[in-house]
C-alpha positions in Angstrom: -24.1 -11.3 -44.1 -22.8 -13.0 -41.0 -20.3 -11.7 -38.6 -17.2 -13.7 -37.7 -17.2 -15.0 -34.2 -14.3 -13.6 -32.2 -11.4 -16.0 -32.0 -10.7 -17.2 -28.5 -7.5 -15.6 -27.3 -5.1 -16.8 -24.7 -5.4 -15.0 -21.4 -2.8 -12.3 -20.9 -2.0 -13.3 -17.3 -1.6 -17.0 -16.5 -4.2 -18.6 -14.3 -1.7 -19.4 -11.5 -0.8 -15.7 -11.1 -4.4 -14.7 -11.0 -5.2 -17.2 -8.4 -2.2 -16.1 -6.2 -3.4 -12.4 -6.6 -6.9 -13.3 -5.6 -5.7 -15.2 -2.5 -3.4 -12.3 -1.4 -6.4 -9.8 -1.8 -8.6 -12.0 0.4 -5.9 -12.1 3.0 -5.6 -8.3 3.1 -9.2 -8.0 4.2 -8.6 -9.9 7.4 -5.6 -7.9 8.6 -6.1 -6.2 11.9 -6.2 -2.4 11.8 -5.5 0.2 14.4 -6.0 3.9 14.7 -3.1 6.4 14.0 -2.0 8.1 17.2 -1.7 11.5 15.4 -4.7 11.8 13.1 -6.9 8.7 13.9 -6.6 7.2 10.4 -6.3 3.5 9.7 -3.0 1.8 10.2 -1.8 -1.8 10.3 -1.5 -3.2 13.8 1.9 -4.8 13.2 3.8 -1.5 13.3 5.4 -0.4 16.5 4.8 3.3 16.1 1.1 3.2 15.3 1.2 5.9 12.5 -0.7 5.9 9.3 1.2 6.2 6.1 0.6 9.9 5.8 1.9 10.7 9.3 4.8 8.4 8.8 5.8 10.2 5.6 5.5 13.6 7.4 7.6 12.3 10.2 10.4 11.2 7.8 10.2 14.5 6.0 10.5 16.5 9.2 13.6 14.4 10.2 15.2 15.2 6.8 14.4 18.9 7.1 15.8 19.0 10.6 19.0 17.2 9.5 19.6 19.7 6.7 19.1 22.7 9.0 21.5 21.5 11.7 24.7 22.4 9.8 23.3 25.9 8.9 22.9 26.8 12.6 26.5 26.1 13.6 
């Protein structure tokens, strides 16, 4: 008894999109990185505040908490 050879299926993602994705990944490797001023983690050099994504999120959360507490103090 002989097995059937699997039928060649069409790729799920077109080749153009795959090529674009591969090029964008290779570009990410060459981006300059800098150190976060708070924790020393990696951050992209193009941001003015030099914070990693974790410290940036904590900063935004702190601002929100501070804004919510201001009316309660008055």
